[in-house]
Structures are given as structure tokens and as C-alpha cells.
N, C-alpha and C positions, 0 to 999 in steps of 0.2 A: 484344495486350491492350490494352484501353482504359484511360484513368487511373483510373476508377472500380474496373476489374478489379484493377488493381495496388494500389489502396488497400485494397481487400478482403481481398486475398491477404495483403499485409503484415500487416493486423490479425490474421488468423488465424495467421500464424506467429507473432506477439507473443503471443496467447493460448495457443498451443502451447509458449511459452518458447524458441522457435527464434530467438533474438535476432539473430544475425549474418546470417541470411536476412533477418528482417524491415527491419533497419538498412539493408541494401544496396538494398532496394526503396524505402523512404523516402527515402534519400540521393538516388536516381535521381530521384525525384518532386520533390526540392527545385527541380530545373531548370524546371520546369513552373508558371508564374504561378498557375493556378487550383487547383493542387495543393499549393502551398507550405505553406498554413497546416496542411493534414492531416498533411504530411510533417513539419513541425517538431513538432506535437502526438504524432505516434507516435513520433519520436525521443526526445522527452521522457519518455514513459512508459517507454520501454526504459531509459533512464538511471536512471529512478526505481526501475525494478525491480532495477538492479544497483547501487544505492546511490551513483549519481553524481549527488549532487542539484545541486551548482553548475552542472554542464554542463545539467541539467534545467531549471534557473531561466532560464538564458540562451534557451533553445530555447522555453519557455513564454512569455517575455516577447516574443520575435519573434514568435511565433504570434498574440499578441493585437495586436500592431501590424498584422499582415496580415488578421487577423480579428478585430474587436473584439467580435463576438457569441458568441465561444466561450467558453460558460461554464465548461466542463470545464478550460481552460487557467487561467482564474482560479481556479478551485476548487484545483487542484493546487499551484498557487502558494503558496496558503493553506495547504495540508497540509505544503509544505516550511517555510513560515515558521514554523507551529506545532511542527514537529519541532525547529526550530532554537532554539526559545525567543523567537521575535519575535512576540509574541501581538497587538500591535497591527497589525502587517502582515497578520497571518493574517486577522484580523478585517475588514480592509479588502479583501482578496482574497475572502473569502467572501461579504461584502457585495457586491462586483462581480459575482460569480457569481449572486447572487439578483437582482440588478437585471435582468440577462439572462433568467433562468428563476427565477421566485419558488417553483418546486416542486422546485429542484435539491437533490442530497445536502448541498450547502453549508450548508442550513437546519439539518440534524441535527449538521454538524460544528461551527457556530457555537453551537449549543446546548450541545454537548458541552465545547467550549471554555470557554464562560462558567461551566459548572458546575465545571469543574476549576480554573479561576482564582479561584474563591470558597472553594475548599478552603485550610487552612493548609499552609504549606510543611512537608514531611515532614524527616525526618533521614536520608534514604536514602544522603546522602554517605559515611556510615560503612558502608553495605551490610548486607544481613540478617545478624543474629549466629547465627541457627540455620539448619540445613539443611532441606530438604523435609520437610513432614509425613509423607510416604509414600515409601517406597524406588522410586527407577526401576527399570524392568524390563529396560532394556538397559545394557550397559557402556560402549557407544560412542555413546550418544545425548547430544543436548545438553539439558543440566538447567540451569533458570535461573529468574530471576523476571520477569514481564510488566511492562514499561515502556511509557509513552505509547501506551497502547491506543487505538485509535480504530475505531469500530464504523460503517460507512456503506454506500454502494452506489456502484458505477461502471458506466459505460455498457457493454453487451455489445457488442465489437467497433466499438464507436463508432456503430453504425447503429440498433439497436433494442433494446428490452428493456434489463436490467440485471442485474448480479450483486451479491450481497452481498459486501462486503470488510471483513474484520478485519485490521488492520495493527497491529503494536507492534515495540518493540525488545526482543529477549530479552537480558537481563541474565545470561550464564552464569557458572557456577563449575565449577572442576575439582574432582578428588576430593579434594584437600587444603582446598578451601573457599575458594580464591582466586578473585578475580574476573578474567573474562576480557573481551576486546574485545566490544562489544555485536554483535548479529547483527539485521539487519532481517528481519521475518517479515511474509509476505504470504499470507493465506488468501482464497480467493474461490470462490464457487459460486453456483448458484441458490438455494440456502440453506445455511446453517450451524447444526448442532445442537450444543447443549451450554452449559455455563455457563464464562464467562473473565472475569476482572474484573483491574483494576490491581492489581499486587502478588502474584498468585498465582504459585505454584511450578508449573512445567511441565516436561514431557518431550517432546522432539521427537526421532524417530528420525534417525540420521545420512544416511539415503537422502533425507531432504528437502533436502538442502543443493542449491542452485541457484546457481551463480556465486557472488555475495558474500553471499547471503542464504539464507533457508529459504522452502520453498514447501511446506508440510505437508498431506497430506490428512488427517491426523488429530493431535491433540493431547492428550496424556494430561495432565490436571489434577491434580497431586499435592496441591493444598490441598483440593479438595473429592472427590478421589479417583474422579473420573469421566473421560468421553471427550468431546472436542470433534471434531466431524469435519463435512467440507464434503460437500455433496451436489450434483452437476452434471447437470442434465437439458438437453436440447437445446433452444435458442430458435428459434422459427420467426418470421419477420416476418409481420405481419398486412396 
């Protein structure tokens, strides 16, 4: 296989969430100077998907040293900074992505961040006092509150086209109303249909569990009593 064939293969494995296999190929490509930037970026995406944000930050920073024109690397550094509450760093990284590509998804991310920062601080530290407005359908599903919702787009396999991506932290609660450790949720497709907003109660089936997070095909919104679902169509290069 050529270098490009290996990169394409690793990206495909990543999209299929076969992270171990994708990681092995990206690690192999680290030894090739012309592919080092793509390999670092690919490894960072794998770590983000698995909730390993510190490792991803280091890989994205190295990626930008190798390839200063990688807007996606700057964008994801902004996403991580925003998730960690480092809003000034997030603004700087989103701005860096936009300097490279003024039409990048970082534009929507920056607008969303600015809107959130203008809202007054909530009293969420005490947690919701009431349970979900409607009952969950399954006893073994994850039920909780949407936190840090972000709606944007990501490159499709890093080559052409883009997918819609909604990410958030699920703040889950057990049957006794006790808060559990948060779970990262990553839903992506050619389109996502339905209504989902910050603070909504949701139900996600247990089978959506992937590694350290959730990769749902559908989300039951217990606040609006409706369903959110992803749609995936095959994207072809033009």
C-alpha cells in the first residue's frame, strides 16, 4: 500500500470505530515524514473519541508544528479547551482555524461559545431536583441531562465532504436520583434529525456504549417526548 492508501484505510477504520486497528496504522505512519501530520491528527481523533483529551492535546499541538495549515487540528484544540472551561484558549484556537479557512466549522463553534458565555451562570452544581419529565422505555438505558452541547460539522474521513456532529456530556442519574460520572456522547451523520438542547433530559440505550463514551444511533428526548436520530448516506468524492 502507498502512504495515501494507508491514511485512507486508517481513516475508514476510525469512522467504523475500529480504533485499535486505526491506531496501529497511524502509529506506523508516524515514521514517515510526509505522513507525520496526518498520523498525529488521526491519533488525536482516536483519543478524543475515547475521552483521552490530554493525549489528544499533545498530538494536536505536534500536528500543528508539523503542518501549520491544519485548520482541523486548531479546531479540535479549541473544542478541548472549551470542554475544559478554558474559554480564552478556545477562542484563540477557533480563531486560528478561521485564519486558515474562513468557512471552517470553527465559525459556528465560536458563535456558539460566545452565546453561551453571555448567559448567566446556572445553579447546576446542585444538580436537577426533579427526574425526567417522561419515563424511560428501558431499564438498562442511560438516563440523564445534556451538558456542554455542541453542534457542528467535521470532515468526512478527512478528505471530502462533511458530517454533522453533535457532542455533549451526558450527566447520568441512577434509579435513586444519584448523579453518576459524566459520559461523552458523539453523534454524527450526514444529517441529524430531531430537537436537542442544553439541559434536556434524554435516554440513550445501553448498546450505544463504545469504549469510554456513547455513540448512539438515536436519542430519546424525555423533555420534548420526541426522538433524535442520525442519518448516514454514502458520500462520494467529486
